[in-house]
TISELUM-168848 format. One line per field, with one value per residue (C-alpha): residue in three letters; z, y, x. Coordinates in nm, 3 decimals, padded with zeros to 5 digits. Each point is the difference from the previous one (the first is absolute). Example, Ala and Ser with C-alpha at 12.3 -4.5 7.8 and 13.67 -1.06 7.14 Angstrom:
aa = c(ALA / SER)
pz = c(00.780 / -00.066)
py = c(-00.450 / 00.344)
px = c(01.230 / 00.137)
//
This chain:
aa = c(MET / LYS / GLU / SER / PHE / THR / PRO / LYS / THR / GLU / ASP / PRO / SER / LEU / GLU / SER / LEU / ALA / THR / VAL / ASP / ILE / ALA / ILE / VAL / PRO / ILE / GLU / ALA / GLU / ILE / ARG / GLN / ASP / GLY / GLY / LEU / VAL / ALA / TRP / LEU / GLN / VAL / PHE / ALA / CYS / TRP / LEU / LEU / PHE / MET / ASN / THR / TRP / GLY / LEU / THR / ASN / SER / PHE / ALA / ILE / PHE / GLU / THR / TYR / TYR / THR / HIS / GLU / PHE / PRO / ASP / LEU / SER / HIS / SER / SER / ILE / ALA / TRP / ILE / GLY / SER / LEU / GLN / LEU / PHE / LEU / THR / LEU / PHE / ILE / GLY / VAL / PHE / ALA / GLY / ARG / PHE / LEU / ASP / SER / GLY / HIS / VAL / ARG / ALA / VAL / VAL / VAL / THR / GLY / ILE / THR / PHE / GLU / VAL / VAL / GLY / MET / LEU / MET / THR / SER / PHE / CYS / GLU / ARG / TYR / TRP / GLN / LEU / VAL / LEU / ALA / GLN / GLY / ILE / CYS / VAL / GLY / ILE / GLY / CYS / GLY / MET / LEU / ALA / PHE / THR / SER / ALA / ALA / ILE / ILE / PRO / TYR / TYR / PHE / VAL / LYS / ARG / ARG / MET / LEU / ALA / ALA / GLY / ILE / VAL / SER / THR / GLY / SER / SER / ILE / ALA / GLY / VAL / VAL / TYR / PRO / LEU / MET / MET / ARG / GLU / LEU / PHE / ALA / LYS / VAL / GLY / PHE / GLY / TRP / ALA / VAL / ARG / SER / LEU / ALA / LEU / ILE / MET / LEU / VAL / ALA / LEU / CYS / THR / SER / LEU / VAL / VAL / LEU / LYS / PRO / HIS / THR / GLN / LYS / LYS / GLN / SER / GLY / PRO / LEU / PHE / LYS / PHE / GLU / MET / LEU / ARG / ASP / SER / SER / TYR / THR / LEU / PHE / ILE / LEU / GLY / TYR / THR / PHE / MET / VAL / ALA / GLY / THR / TYR / VAL / PRO / TYR / PHE / PHE / ILE / GLN / SER / TYR / ALA / LEU / GLU / LEU / GLY / ILE / ASP / GLU / ASN / MET / THR / PHE / ASN / VAL / VAL / SER / ILE / MET / ASN / ALA / ALA / THR / PHE / PHE / GLY / ARG / PHE / PRO / TYR / ASN / TYR / LEU / ALA / ASP / LEU / TYR / GLY / GLY / ILE / ALA / VAL / LEU / VAL / PRO / CYS / CYS / PHE / ALA / THR / SER / ILE / ILE / LEU / PHE / LEU / TRP / ARG / PHE / VAL / HIS / THR / LEU / SER / GLY / LEU / ILE / VAL / ILE / GLY / ALA / THR / PHE / CYS / PHE / VAL / THR / GLY / GLY / LEU / VAL / SER / LEU / PRO / ALA / VAL / THR / ILE / ALA / SER / LEU / THR / HIS / ASP / LYS / SER / GLU / TYR / GLY / THR / ARG / MET / GLY / MET / GLY / TYR / THR / VAL / ALA / ALA / ILE / GLY / ALA / LEU / VAL / GLY / ASN / PRO / ILE / ALA / GLY / ALA / ALA / ARG / THR / GLY / GLY / ASN / GLN / LEU / VAL / ALA / ASN / ALA / GLN / SER / GLY / MET / ASN / ALA / VAL / MET / GLU / ARG / TRP / GLN / GLY / ALA / TRP / PHE / VAL / ALA / GLY / ALA / ALA / LEU / LEU / ILE / ALA / SER / LEU / LEU / MET / ALA / GLY / ALA / ARG / PHE / ALA / ARG / ALA / GLY / PHE / ASP / MET / ARG / THR / LYS / LEU)
pz = c(00.790 / 00.187 / 00.080 / 00.230 / -00.122 / 00.299 / -00.117 / 00.245 / -00.115 / 00.072 / 00.064 / 00.283 / -00.270 / -00.088 / 00.179 / -00.288 / -00.228 / 00.201 / 00.016 / -00.294 / 00.034 / -00.346 / -00.159 / -00.228 / -00.281 / -00.244 / -00.284 / 00.204 / -00.043 / -00.342 / 00.159 / 00.274 / -00.186 / 00.300 / -00.230 / -00.357 / -00.148 / 00.078 / 00.361 / 00.073 / -00.167 / 00.260 / 00.269 / -00.160 / -00.021 / 00.364 / 00.099 / -00.152 / 00.191 / 00.327 / -00.065 / -00.033 / 00.296 / 00.299 / -00.138 / 00.050 / 00.365 / 00.054 / -00.144 / 00.196 / 00.222 / -00.280 / -00.005 / 00.380 / 00.017 / -00.278 / 00.148 / 00.342 / -00.158 / -00.202 / 00.282 / 00.314 / 00.197 / -00.043 / 00.225 / -00.122 / 00.112 / -00.223 / -00.303 / 00.066 / -00.057 / -00.372 / -00.035 / 00.252 / -00.200 / -00.309 / 00.184 / 00.155 / -00.338 / -00.159 / 00.243 / 00.033 / -00.364 / -00.113 / 00.178 / -00.217 / -00.318 / 00.035 / -00.070 / -00.340 / -00.074 / 00.088 / -00.249 / -00.278 / -00.019 / 00.041 / -00.263 / 00.125 / 00.350 / -00.131 / -00.217 / 00.292 / 00.232 / -00.245 / -00.041 / 00.374 / 00.062 / -00.282 / 00.033 / 00.377 / -00.043 / -00.256 / 00.237 / 00.274 / -00.211 / 00.001 / 00.367 / 00.218 / 00.306 / 00.242 / -00.069 / -00.372 / 00.067 / 00.213 / -00.285 / -00.282 / 00.140 / 00.298 / -00.145 / -00.380 / -00.028 / 00.282 / -00.186 / -00.311 / 00.201 / 00.155 / -00.340 / -00.157 / 00.301 / 00.015 / -00.376 / 00.031 / 00.229 / -00.230 / -00.320 / 00.101 / 00.135 / -00.342 / -00.164 / 00.264 / 00.228 / 00.083 / -00.054 / 00.159 / 00.304 / -00.222 / -00.222 / 00.298 / 00.152 / -00.318 / -00.014 / 00.359 / -00.080 / -00.192 / 00.319 / 00.101 / -00.334 / 00.016 / 00.353 / -00.124 / -00.328 / 00.080 / 00.297 / -00.195 / -00.305 / 00.202 / 00.177 / -00.332 / -00.137 / 00.314 / -00.034 / -00.376 / -00.091 / 00.331 / 00.170 / -00.257 / -00.304 / 00.202 / 00.094 / -00.356 / -00.125 / 00.249 / -00.122 / -00.359 / 00.092 / 00.186 / -00.299 / -00.243 / 00.235 / 00.083 / -00.362 / -00.095 / 00.262 / -00.140 / -00.351 / 00.116 / 00.236 / -00.128 / 00.273 / 00.046 / -00.117 / 00.253 / 00.231 / 00.361 / 00.224 / 00.290 / 00.360 / 00.258 / 00.078 / 00.374 / 00.215 / 00.357 / 00.139 / -00.108 / 00.288 / 00.236 / -00.104 / 00.270 / -00.179 / -00.315 / 00.195 / 00.203 / -00.314 / -00.196 / 00.305 / 00.009 / -00.373 / 00.059 / 00.261 / -00.227 / -00.288 / 00.239 / 00.100 / -00.304 / -00.221 / 00.258 / -00.108 / -00.367 / 00.073 / 00.241 / -00.054 / -00.230 / 00.229 / 00.295 / -00.192 / -00.101 / 00.358 / 00.100 / -00.246 / -00.260 / -00.353 / -00.191 / -00.301 / 00.226 / 00.159 / -00.341 / -00.018 / 00.340 / -00.128 / -00.311 / 00.200 / 00.233 / -00.294 / -00.159 / 00.319 / -00.036 / -00.322 / 00.196 / 00.281 / -00.204 / -00.049 / 00.300 / 00.232 / -00.247 / -00.004 / 00.381 / 00.001 / -00.230 / 00.264 / 00.324 / -00.085 / -00.050 / 00.362 / 00.115 / -00.221 / 00.040 / 00.380 / 00.022 / -00.302 / 00.168 / 00.327 / -00.169 / -00.188 / 00.324 / 00.152 / -00.304 / 00.030 / 00.373 / -00.078 / -00.272 / 00.268 / 00.058 / -00.365 / -00.101 / -00.274 / -00.373 / 00.021 / 00.292 / -00.191 / -00.301 / 00.212 / 00.210 / -00.300 / -00.215 / 00.288 / 00.064 / -00.365 / -00.027 / 00.308 / -00.108 / -00.326 / 00.191 / 00.149 / -00.341 / -00.174 / 00.263 / 00.143 / -00.296 / 00.009 / 00.372 / -00.040 / -00.245 / 00.258 / 00.254 / -00.243 / 00.012 / -00.280 / -00.291 / -00.170 / 00.276 / -00.061 / -00.224 / 00.253 / 00.289 / -00.191 / -00.092 / 00.361 / 00.105 / -00.255 / 00.114 / 00.366 / -00.077 / -00.206 / 00.324 / 00.134 / -00.325 / 00.037 / 00.360 / 00.070 / -00.167 / 00.118 / 00.358 / -00.026 / -00.146 / 00.286 / 00.249 / -00.130 / 00.235 / -00.074 / -00.296 / -00.370 / -00.012 / -00.300 / 00.110 / 00.337 / 00.120 / 00.277 / 00.244 / -00.073 / -00.076 / -00.094 / 00.343 / -00.013 / -00.348 / 00.120 / 00.298 / -00.220 / -00.220 / 00.266 / 00.039 / -00.369 / 00.010 / 00.326 / -00.149 / -00.301 / 00.215 / 00.241 / -00.291 / -00.126 / 00.350 / 00.047 / -00.343 / 00.102 / 00.320 / -00.182 / -00.267 / 00.267 / 00.160 / -00.333 / -00.015 / 00.360 / -00.065 / -00.287 / 00.108 / 00.370 / 00.112 / -00.273 / -00.177 / -00.251 / -00.170 / -00.319 / 00.023)
py = c(-01.995 / -00.081 / 00.208 / -00.099 / 00.086 / 00.159 / 00.193 / 00.199 / -00.054 / -00.371 / -00.491 / -00.272 / 00.330 / 00.187 / -00.152 / -00.245 / 00.279 / 00.029 / -00.354 / -00.007 / 00.022 / 00.101 / -00.046 / 00.296 / -00.025 / 00.277 / -00.145 / 00.060 / 00.373 / -00.053 / -00.173 / 00.253 / 00.272 / 00.164 / 00.063 / -00.052 / -00.226 / -00.333 / 00.093 / 00.122 / -00.308 / -00.203 / 00.204 / -00.087 / -00.369 / -00.013 / 00.194 / -00.279 / -00.260 / 00.189 / 00.042 / -00.374 / -00.107 / 00.234 / 00.122 / -00.348 / 00.002 / 00.342 / -00.133 / -00.325 / 00.128 / -00.069 / -00.367 / -00.027 / 00.118 / -00.229 / -00.307 / 00.081 / -00.015 / -00.315 / -00.190 / 00.094 / -00.283 / 00.151 / 00.274 / 00.331 / -00.125 / -00.309 / 00.203 / 00.256 / -00.274 / 00.016 / 00.365 / -00.031 / -00.283 / 00.219 / 00.292 / -00.225 / -00.141 / 00.346 / 00.092 / -00.336 / -00.116 / 00.330 / -00.080 / -00.308 / 00.154 / 00.264 / -00.263 / -00.073 / 00.371 / 00.047 / -00.276 / 00.189 / -00.216 / 00.287 / -00.107 / -00.358 / 00.124 / 00.224 / -00.274 / -00.244 / 00.259 / 00.079 / -00.370 / -00.061 / 00.309 / -00.044 / -00.378 / 00.038 / 00.257 / -00.217 / -00.296 / 00.223 / 00.064 / -00.373 / -00.069 / -00.143 / -00.103 / 00.187 / -00.204 / 00.069 / 00.375 / -00.034 / -00.175 / 00.217 / 00.353 / -00.030 / -00.196 / 00.011 / 00.369 / 00.079 / -00.158 / 00.199 / 00.322 / -00.062 / -00.035 / 00.301 / 00.232 / -00.047 / 00.051 / 00.336 / 00.098 / -00.117 / 00.191 / 00.367 / 00.043 / -00.079 / 00.289 / 00.274 / 00.167 / 00.357 / -00.072 / -00.343 / 00.100 / 00.160 / -00.308 / -00.235 / 00.214 / -00.016 / -00.377 / -00.033 / 00.166 / -00.312 / -00.173 / 00.300 / 00.007 / -00.375 / 00.038 / 00.259 / -00.161 / -00.372 / 00.016 / 00.217 / -00.223 / -00.320 / 00.149 / 00.042 / -00.336 / -00.195 / 00.130 / -00.048 / -00.315 / -00.165 / -00.076 / -00.244 / 00.223 / 00.308 / -00.161 / -00.127 / 00.355 / 00.122 / -00.269 / 00.117 / 00.361 / -00.111 / -00.208 / 00.291 / 00.244 / -00.234 / -00.106 / 00.368 / 00.047 / -00.296 / 00.147 / 00.346 / -00.114 / 00.047 / -00.166 / 00.053 / -00.267 / 00.065 / -00.298 / 00.039 / -00.237 / -00.063 / -00.035 / -00.236 / 00.017 / 00.001 / 00.111 / -00.061 / 00.185 / 00.317 / -00.060 / 00.097 / 00.357 / 00.079 / 00.304 / -00.204 / -00.291 / 00.225 / 00.176 / -00.312 / -00.132 / 00.328 / -00.030 / -00.347 / 00.127 / 00.292 / -00.230 / -00.225 / 00.283 / 00.226 / -00.218 / -00.090 / 00.281 / -00.088 / -00.354 / 00.059 / 00.348 / -00.120 / -00.287 / 00.240 / 00.248 / -00.269 / -00.120 / 00.357 / -00.011 / 00.234 / -00.048 / -00.258 / 00.227 / 00.272 / -00.241 / -00.043 / 00.380 / 00.010 / -00.235 / 00.216 / 00.324 / -00.150 / -00.096 / 00.342 / 00.154 / -00.203 / 00.190 / 00.323 / -00.165 / -00.122 / 00.306 / 00.241 / -00.244 / -00.051 / 00.373 / 00.005 / -00.307 / 00.183 / 00.272 / -00.199 / -00.367 / -00.304 / -00.117 / 00.355 / -00.010 / -00.367 / 00.007 / 00.271 / -00.151 / -00.341 / 00.158 / 00.211 / -00.306 / -00.196 / 00.277 / -00.003 / -00.377 / 00.022 / 00.263 / -00.215 / -00.188 / 00.309 / 00.056 / -00.130 / 00.230 / 00.017 / 00.353 / -00.102 / -00.299 / 00.218 / 00.257 / -00.245 / -00.225 / 00.287 / 00.137 / -00.344 / -00.047 / 00.347 / -00.058 / -00.349 / 00.139 / 00.064 / -00.349 / -00.159 / 00.221 / 00.062 / -00.332 / -00.081 / 00.346 / -00.036 / -00.336 / 00.170 / 00.269 / -00.274 / -00.174 / 00.112 / -00.230 / 00.074 / -00.325 / -00.175 / 00.196 / -00.261 / -00.276 / 00.214 / 00.093 / -00.363 / -00.109 / 00.282 / -00.110 / -00.361 / 00.087 / 00.252 / -00.265 / -00.190 / 00.299 / 00.016 / -00.367 / -00.003 / 00.357 / -00.008 / -00.350 / 00.092 / 00.316 / -00.203 / -00.249 / 00.288 / 00.089 / -00.170 / -00.145 / -00.196 / 00.065 / 00.252 / 00.229 / 00.250 / 00.143 / -00.103 / 00.103 / -00.239 / 00.113 / 00.371 / 00.233 / -00.006 / -00.377 / 00.018 / 00.256 / -00.218 / -00.307 / 00.183 / 00.192 / -00.289 / 00.015 / 00.375 / -00.039 / -00.267 / 00.220 / 00.309 / -00.189 / -00.128 / 00.355 / 00.127 / -00.274 / 00.088 / 00.364 / -00.101 / -00.243 / 00.258 / 00.261 / -00.257 / -00.045 / 00.372 / 00.006 / -00.298 / 00.186 / 00.367 / 00.002 / 00.319 / 00.210 / 00.137 / 00.184 / -00.326 / -00.053 / -00.356)
px = c(-02.588 / -00.317 / -00.299 / -00.283 / -00.347 / -00.176 / -00.306 / -00.205 / -00.350 / -00.317 / -00.381 / 00.241 / -00.159 / 00.452 / 00.279 / 00.028 / 00.121 / 00.319 / 00.126 / 00.234 / 00.376 / 00.114 / 00.339 / 00.068 / 00.249 / 00.096 / -00.206 / -00.313 / 00.042 / -00.157 / -00.299 / -00.066 / -00.185 / -00.172 / -00.292 / -00.108 / -00.265 / 00.169 / 00.074 / -00.353 / -00.144 / 00.190 / -00.174 / -00.334 / 00.091 / 00.107 / -00.312 / -00.209 / 00.202 / -00.044 / -00.371 / -00.050 / 00.214 / -00.029 / -00.333 / -00.147 / 00.108 / -00.156 / -00.328 / -00.018 / -00.284 / -00.249 / 00.105 / 00.009 / -00.360 / -00.121 / 00.169 / -00.145 / -00.344 / 00.068 / 00.172 / -00.198 / 00.159 / 00.347 / 00.134 / 00.139 / 00.341 / -00.022 / -00.104 / 00.275 / 00.260 / -00.081 / 00.098 / 00.282 / 00.161 / -00.021 / 00.160 / 00.266 / 00.104 / -00.002 / 00.278 / 00.173 / 00.018 / 00.150 / 00.325 / 00.050 / -00.141 / 00.269 / 00.266 / -00.150 / -00.030 / 00.366 / 00.083 / -00.177 / -00.315 / -00.245 / -00.250 / 00.001 / -00.083 / -00.280 / -00.153 / 00.012 / -00.153 / -00.280 / -00.074 / -00.023 / -00.214 / -00.250 / -00.032 / -00.037 / -00.276 / -00.179 / 00.022 / -00.143 / -00.309 / -00.079 / 00.079 / -00.275 / 00.201 / 00.222 / 00.315 / -00.041 / 00.002 / 00.313 / 00.181 / -00.132 / -00.022 / 00.231 / 00.291 / -00.025 / -00.091 / 00.245 / 00.293 / -00.086 / -00.027 / 00.342 / 00.165 / -00.168 / 00.031 / 00.375 / 00.030 / -00.174 / 00.288 / 00.276 / -00.075 / -00.026 / 00.358 / 00.144 / -00.183 / -00.002 / 00.253 / -00.105 / -00.370 / 00.012 / -00.209 / -00.265 / -00.014 / -00.022 / -00.275 / -00.205 / 00.042 / -00.120 / -00.333 / -00.098 / -00.108 / -00.213 / -00.177 / -00.065 / -00.132 / -00.249 / -00.107 / -00.008 / -00.243 / -00.245 / 00.027 / -00.047 / -00.303 / -00.178 / 00.110 / -00.094 / -00.356 / -00.032 / 00.194 / 00.089 / 00.331 / 00.139 / -00.030 / 00.095 / 00.333 / 00.052 / -00.056 / 00.259 / 00.241 / -00.053 / 00.072 / 00.311 / 00.113 / -00.039 / 00.174 / 00.287 / 00.055 / 00.008 / 00.268 / 00.195 / -00.008 / 00.108 / 00.275 / 00.352 / 00.208 / 00.372 / 00.244 / 00.276 / 00.045 / 00.110 / 00.188 / -00.236 / 00.108 / -00.150 / -00.369 / 00.063 / 00.294 / -00.104 / 00.300 / -00.182 / -00.239 / 00.282 / -00.075 / -00.256 / -00.140 / -00.067 / -00.150 / -00.229 / -00.114 / -00.094 / -00.185 / -00.189 / -00.060 / -00.149 / -00.246 / -00.083 / -00.096 / -00.196 / -00.233 / -00.018 / -00.220 / -00.265 / -00.241 / 00.057 / -00.116 / -00.288 / -00.146 / -00.279 / -00.105 / -00.005 / -00.214 / -00.249 / -00.037 / -00.079 / -00.289 / 00.151 / -00.133 / 00.204 / 00.054 / 00.137 / 00.248 / 00.166 / 00.024 / 00.173 / 00.272 / 00.051 / 00.012 / 00.261 / 00.219 / -00.044 / 00.140 / 00.320 / 00.067 / 00.047 / 00.194 / 00.294 / 00.218 / -00.003 / 00.175 / 00.284 / 00.065 / 00.015 / 00.224 / 00.243 / 00.025 / -00.003 / 00.059 / -00.221 / -00.029 / -00.075 / -00.309 / -00.095 / -00.017 / -00.270 / -00.181 / -00.019 / -00.107 / -00.270 / -00.126 / -00.026 / -00.213 / -00.230 / -00.041 / -00.076 / -00.266 / -00.159 / -00.189 / -00.221 / -00.098 / -00.343 / -00.135 / 00.068 / 00.141 / 00.218 / 00.139 / 00.079 / 00.183 / 00.200 / 00.071 / 00.127 / 00.209 / 00.147 / 00.097 / 00.153 / 00.216 / 00.106 / 00.137 / 00.320 / 00.004 / 00.014 / 00.255 / 00.267 / 00.128 / 00.225 / 00.156 / 00.058 / 00.173 / 00.236 / 00.081 / 00.079 / 00.237 / 00.364 / 00.119 / -00.233 / 00.103 / -00.196 / -00.319 / -00.162 / 00.062 / -00.123 / -00.313 / -00.063 / 00.032 / -00.231 / -00.259 / 00.019 / -00.051 / -00.276 / -00.178 / -00.061 / -00.192 / -00.196 / -00.090 / -00.125 / -00.116 / -00.341 / -00.101 / 00.092 / -00.210 / -00.285 / 00.025 / -00.013 / -00.344 / -00.244 / -00.343 / -00.128 / 00.035 / -00.284 / -00.030 / -00.264 / -00.088 / -00.344 / -00.231 / 00.165 / 00.353 / -00.025 / 00.283 / 00.159 / 00.029 / 00.155 / 00.253 / 00.086 / 00.044 / 00.250 / 00.192 / 00.245 / 00.095 / 00.065 / 00.192 / 00.229 / 00.075 / 00.056 / 00.224 / 00.210 / 00.056 / 00.076 / 00.262 / 00.140 / 00.044 / 00.183 / 00.231 / 00.084 / 00.068 / 00.231 / 00.177 / 00.071 / 00.123 / 00.229 / 00.166 / -00.007 / -00.085 / -00.173 / 00.163 / -00.307 / 00.217 / 00.094 / -00.198 / -00.123)
//
């Protein structure tokens, strides 16, 4: 028989934990321990993978700010393409990496992913030109992230049934921890050893963590016959089509603060050391925003929770334009990250609820990932382009805080509009399936 893995927990940071359509045969009953040393070691291994994939995306603000300083002739939009390519490939490559996982080549995928990630980060430490950063950090690291992020989704279902949601939730906290630790670590290293050795140190930490994961991983050996990557006739299901379009807009807007919050804070004249703290505090808030929405989704359905979450997030982004103090940034940033915990963890579960034939879930999820990857690719650069004015790092007497806030209001508006459109499209998906019947759990 078949069972679709649809956990309700998160880092773009936990829809990835719900993308695996698993073929279950009787022999696997011996593998699925639902606990025990081996099973919990798999949670630890996948936690390390998650930490060094989605955690890098959550920490990109520190690189965005540094590159803005090093390449003053480049716009925020141009620099955002580096992180957006990484995010795009994290979503897009996973669809294809899944084929190799289904064929039983788990370790080969992990080794390849580690190689791409670590080599890409080492190459980044030596980059002196923009195009080199695009190739090294955007493409090379992105390919590695795509392979490892999908692998972190494939292991847990073979070891947990009743505790699967708990295990997946623990795994998802890896990105939050990385988002707290990496910015603080890089702040100290930037000041003491410079960018090159700071990034090389990060690459070394990643290598040790990922190799530890490789040693601990005990992947399944059951091979599964894979279906097609794309079945375009599925788009005739209007509820599914509207939802993945909403998902795309959601991804396009969600990561804008993660990319630009530090640059915005610096332009406001906030102390540089404190801007690193803001990034870490934001990521810490995601830790607490991962689980409550899954409980509510169990009661009322995924779309019923996602629509108000997207709408609330859009309001927060529209209000960001009025924030100009350190305390204000901490409050609005933490609130934003807590609310977006639901945006990351629920889409995969919702796609499952929109799928009548569960054998099609893997294909539907893969198509959803591919379409959403487009939003991940273009959302942040568009928001960066909406920021007006030159590439100015610190407010001066001529500009002032009001001018800084006006320059950035376009970026926050683009992100907020994307989330507002996402909420409307997802509401349309519910209406297409259930009409005005609010009793339907969807």
